[in-house]
Residue frames as qw, qx, qy, qz and C-alpha x, y, z in Angstrom:
[[0.839, 0.454, -0.158, 0.256, -331.69, -27.50, -138.37],
 [0.717, -0.572, 0.083, 0.389, -328.20, -27.77, -136.86],
 [0.003, -0.838, 0.393, 0.379, -325.03, -26.02, -137.80],
 [0.410, -0.211, 0.836, 0.297, -323.78, -29.29, -139.22],
 [0.500, 0.546, 0.671, 0.044, -326.88, -29.56, -141.43],
 [0.217, 0.927, 0.011, -0.306, -326.40, -25.98, -142.67],
 [0.141, -0.672, 0.618, 0.383, -322.77, -26.74, -143.63],
 [0.491, 0.108, 0.841, 0.201, -323.84, -29.94, -145.37],
 [0.442, 0.776, 0.446, -0.062, -326.34, -27.90, -147.43],
 [0.042, 0.887, -0.280, -0.364, -323.59, -25.45, -148.32],
 [0.293, -0.352, 0.810, 0.366, -321.42, -28.31, -149.67],
 [0.509, 0.445, 0.737, 0.019, -324.42, -29.73, -151.50],
 [0.327, 0.896, 0.178, -0.242, -325.02, -26.34, -153.21],
 [0.071, -0.774, 0.504, 0.378, -321.35, -25.88, -154.09],
 [0.219, -0.260, 0.899, 0.275, -321.05, -29.35, -155.65],
 [0.637, 0.375, 0.493, -0.458, -324.59, -29.85, -156.97],
 [0.630, 0.665, -0.202, -0.348, -323.59, -29.67, -160.70],
 [0.173, 0.575, -0.799, -0.047, -320.72, -32.14, -160.26],
 [0.458, -0.014, -0.889, -0.002, -322.37, -34.97, -158.47],
 [0.633, -0.589, -0.371, -0.338, -324.30, -36.16, -155.48],
 [0.135, 0.367, -0.635, 0.666, -323.34, -35.09, -152.00],
 [0.716, -0.481, -0.401, -0.309, -324.74, -36.89, -148.98],
 [0.064, -0.545, 0.619, -0.562, -324.09, -37.02, -145.33],
 [0.778, -0.282, -0.556, -0.068, -324.29, -39.82, -142.69],
 [0.525, -0.798, 0.160, -0.247, -324.14, -39.56, -138.98],
 [0.791, 0.239, -0.434, 0.360, -320.72, -40.37, -137.56],
 [0.562, -0.203, -0.459, 0.657, -319.68, -40.16, -133.92],
 [0.117, -0.734, -0.374, 0.554, -321.82, -37.03, -133.25],
 [0.023, 0.556, -0.301, -0.775, -320.74, -35.44, -136.51],
 [0.758, 0.549, 0.183, -0.299, -321.39, -36.00, -140.18],
 [0.490, -0.220, 0.643, 0.546, -319.40, -37.95, -142.67],
 [0.449, 0.702, 0.013, -0.552, -319.77, -36.34, -146.09],
 [0.627, 0.042, 0.703, 0.334, -319.73, -38.34, -149.30],
 [0.344, 0.605, -0.256, -0.671, -319.44, -37.30, -152.98],
 [0.772, 0.292, -0.410, -0.389, -320.87, -39.91, -155.26],
 [0.961, -0.204, -0.185, -0.031, -320.21, -42.46, -152.53],
 [0.679, 0.260, -0.355, 0.588, -316.66, -41.33, -151.79],
 [0.516, -0.777, -0.264, 0.247, -316.00, -40.20, -148.15],
 [0.517, 0.494, -0.014, 0.699, -314.19, -36.81, -148.54],
 [0.042, -0.521, 0.235, -0.819, -315.12, -34.62, -145.61],
 [0.362, -0.427, -0.741, 0.370, -316.19, -34.52, -141.90],
 [0.181, -0.637, -0.056, -0.747, -318.50, -31.94, -140.43],
 [0.590, -0.360, -0.637, 0.341, -318.19, -31.71, -136.63],
 [0.293, -0.647, -0.380, 0.593, -319.36, -29.00, -134.23],
 [0.251, 0.923, 0.161, -0.242, -320.15, -26.55, -136.98],
 [0.058, -0.740, 0.527, 0.414, -316.78, -26.97, -138.81],
 [0.907, 0.409, -0.027, -0.100, -315.91, -28.71, -142.12],
 [0.388, -0.614, 0.632, 0.271, -312.85, -30.72, -142.51],
 [0.759, 0.553, -0.213, -0.270, -311.62, -31.89, -145.90],
 [0.939, -0.039, 0.205, 0.275, -309.59, -34.94, -146.85],
 [0.089, 0.882, -0.382, -0.259, -306.01, -33.72, -147.73],
 [0.929, 0.233, -0.012, 0.287, -303.10, -35.03, -149.69],
 [0.629, -0.316, 0.004, 0.711, -299.51, -33.99, -149.55],
 [0.280, 0.290, 0.329, 0.854, -300.23, -31.32, -152.17],
 [0.254, -0.708, -0.403, -0.521, -303.39, -29.97, -150.79],
 [0.635, -0.600, -0.349, 0.340, -302.23, -29.94, -147.21],
 [0.428, -0.002, 0.024, 0.903, -299.86, -27.02, -148.19],
 [0.148, -0.529, -0.334, -0.765, -302.95, -24.88, -148.92],
 [0.619, -0.665, -0.398, -0.130, -304.42, -25.63, -145.53],
 [0.670, -0.318, -0.193, 0.642, -301.10, -24.91, -143.81],
 [0.244, 0.240, 0.131, 0.930, -300.92, -21.53, -145.64],
 [0.371, -0.602, -0.313, -0.634, -304.30, -20.69, -144.20],
 [0.108, -0.335, 0.689, -0.634, -303.10, -21.61, -140.64],
 [0.823, -0.191, -0.252, -0.471, -305.64, -24.42, -140.66],
 [0.319, -0.418, 0.798, -0.294, -305.40, -27.38, -138.26],
 [0.330, -0.014, -0.908, -0.258, -306.13, -31.13, -138.56],
 [0.686, -0.450, -0.309, -0.480, -309.36, -32.60, -137.22],
 [0.070, 0.283, -0.770, 0.567, -308.98, -33.16, -133.40],
 [0.713, -0.413, -0.362, -0.436, -311.25, -35.32, -131.26],
 [0.338, -0.544, 0.598, -0.482, -311.25, -36.41, -127.73],
 [0.740, -0.023, -0.667, -0.078, -310.61, -40.01, -126.67],
 [0.781, -0.594, -0.191, 0.024, -310.46, -41.64, -123.21],
 [0.761, -0.163, -0.029, 0.627, -306.67, -41.00, -123.37],
 [0.148, -0.648, -0.008, 0.747, -307.08, -37.40, -124.31],
 [0.476, 0.735, -0.068, -0.478, -307.01, -35.37, -127.58],
 [0.634, -0.039, 0.658, 0.404, -306.10, -37.15, -130.78],
 [0.279, 0.597, -0.250, -0.709, -305.65, -35.84, -134.36],
 [0.750, 0.364, 0.538, 0.126, -306.75, -37.28, -137.66],
 [0.251, -0.567, 0.338, 0.708, -303.99, -35.69, -139.82],
 [0.277, 0.188, 0.743, 0.579, -305.64, -36.59, -143.13],
 [0.043, -0.783, -0.569, -0.247, -308.62, -34.22, -142.51],
 [0.337, -0.100, -0.188, 0.917, -308.05, -30.52, -142.09],
 [0.101, 0.697, 0.505, -0.498, -310.30, -27.61, -141.16],
 [0.351, 0.620, 0.445, 0.543, -311.78, -25.68, -144.14],
 [0.181, -0.049, -0.160, 0.969, -310.97, -21.99, -143.87],
 [0.186, 0.611, 0.628, -0.444, -314.24, -20.17, -142.90],
 [0.158, 0.539, -0.182, -0.807, -313.82, -17.64, -145.65],
 [0.049, 0.052, -0.859, -0.507, -314.55, -20.35, -148.21],
 [0.138, 0.478, 0.834, -0.240, -318.09, -20.62, -146.91],
 [0.230, 0.761, 0.175, -0.581, -318.78, -17.22, -148.49],
 [0.226, 0.616, -0.549, -0.518, -317.18, -18.15, -151.83],
 [0.897, 0.125, 0.351, -0.236, -318.89, -21.16, -153.41],
 [0.737, 0.624, -0.260, 0.027, -316.53, -21.27, -156.41],
 [0.128, 0.639, -0.685, 0.325, -313.41, -21.42, -154.23],
 [0.641, -0.236, 0.618, -0.388, -315.11, -23.91, -151.86],
 [0.921, 0.338, 0.067, -0.184, -315.88, -26.10, -154.92],
 [0.515, 0.668, -0.516, 0.152, -312.17, -25.95, -155.90],
 [0.192, -0.503, 0.756, -0.373, -310.99, -26.99, -152.47],
 [0.788, -0.024, 0.476, -0.391, -313.64, -29.74, -152.34],
 [0.823, 0.508, -0.228, -0.115, -312.44, -31.06, -155.69],
 [0.258, 0.614, -0.694, 0.274, -309.03, -31.45, -154.15],
 [0.506, -0.271, 0.675, -0.464, -310.47, -33.27, -151.15],
 [0.893, 0.238, 0.180, -0.336, -312.45, -35.57, -153.46],
 [0.657, 0.602, -0.452, 0.043, -309.34, -36.25, -155.55],
 [0.009, -0.514, 0.776, -0.365, -307.30, -37.05, -152.43],
 [0.717, -0.080, 0.534, -0.440, -310.09, -39.42, -151.19],
 [0.867, 0.435, -0.091, -0.226, -310.12, -41.13, -154.61],
 [0.416, 0.610, -0.652, 0.172, -306.34, -41.59, -154.54],
 [0.300, -0.374, 0.763, -0.434, -306.50, -43.19, -151.13],
 [0.835, 0.150, 0.332, -0.411, -309.39, -45.48, -152.17],
 [0.772, 0.553, -0.297, -0.096, -307.50, -46.53, -155.30],
 [0.151, 0.591, -0.741, 0.282, -304.33, -47.24, -153.27],
 [0.568, -0.167, 0.651, -0.474, -306.40, -49.42, -150.88],
 [0.882, 0.339, 0.091, -0.314, -307.93, -51.31, -153.81],
 [0.560, 0.612, -0.556, 0.048, -304.52, -51.94, -155.36],
 [0.110, -0.448, 0.804, -0.374, -303.19, -53.27, -152.07],
 [0.734, 0.017, 0.493, -0.468, -306.25, -55.45, -151.53],
 [0.837, 0.484, -0.154, -0.203, -305.92, -56.89, -155.08],
 [0.368, 0.609, -0.682, 0.172, -302.25, -57.61, -154.54],
 [0.400, -0.305, 0.743, -0.441, -303.03, -59.37, -151.29],
 [0.857, 0.203, 0.270, -0.390, -305.71, -61.51, -152.97],
 [0.735, 0.559, -0.378, -0.064, -303.39, -62.49, -155.77],
 [0.115, 0.556, -0.761, 0.314, -300.57, -63.40, -153.32],
 [0.585, -0.148, 0.645, -0.469, -302.96, -65.48, -151.20],
 [0.879, 0.364, 0.031, -0.305, -304.28, -67.24, -154.30],
 [0.562, 0.598, -0.570, 0.042, -300.71, -68.08, -155.41],
 [0.164, -0.446, 0.790, -0.389, -300.03, -69.72, -151.97],
 [0.810, 0.028, 0.335, -0.480, -302.96, -72.03, -152.23],
 [0.372, -0.186, 0.864, 0.283, -302.08, -75.56, -153.38],
 [0.486, 0.261, -0.440, -0.709, -303.41, -76.38, -156.87],
 [0.841, 0.001, 0.404, -0.360, -305.85, -79.20, -157.08],
 [0.346, -0.243, 0.844, 0.329, -304.57, -82.36, -158.65],
 [0.489, 0.180, -0.453, -0.723, -306.15, -83.15, -162.03],
 [0.812, -0.038, 0.380, -0.441, -308.85, -85.72, -161.91],
 [0.292, -0.215, 0.896, 0.256, -307.92, -89.25, -163.04],
 [0.636, 0.265, -0.233, -0.686, -309.76, -90.53, -166.14]]
């Protein structure tokens, strides 16, 4: 078992009573889902949670950093995912609380995307010419 698998198991244990946690391979790491909602990344033995404006303050207070990865052009950051403080791995209750914040942040982003997609669909439908009524 790899360090990433061990961390996925820790998240599963922390959230088991709340819903289903699953992982999918993603660019050498693991994308973590709670009831189908992508809320965390595990990469190189580190968990990164989805953040919001409110939860990011907690990560900053812990001197955490955003998820960083290497591209052909050099290092790049994914500012919406921040490193989970290691101390939380020894405290399942607090890890669960932080995970709930990450799940809520992911749900908010998904809801905003769905609203935008519906608005676009409605706008496109309004632009289509209406068919002429059939002659009798």
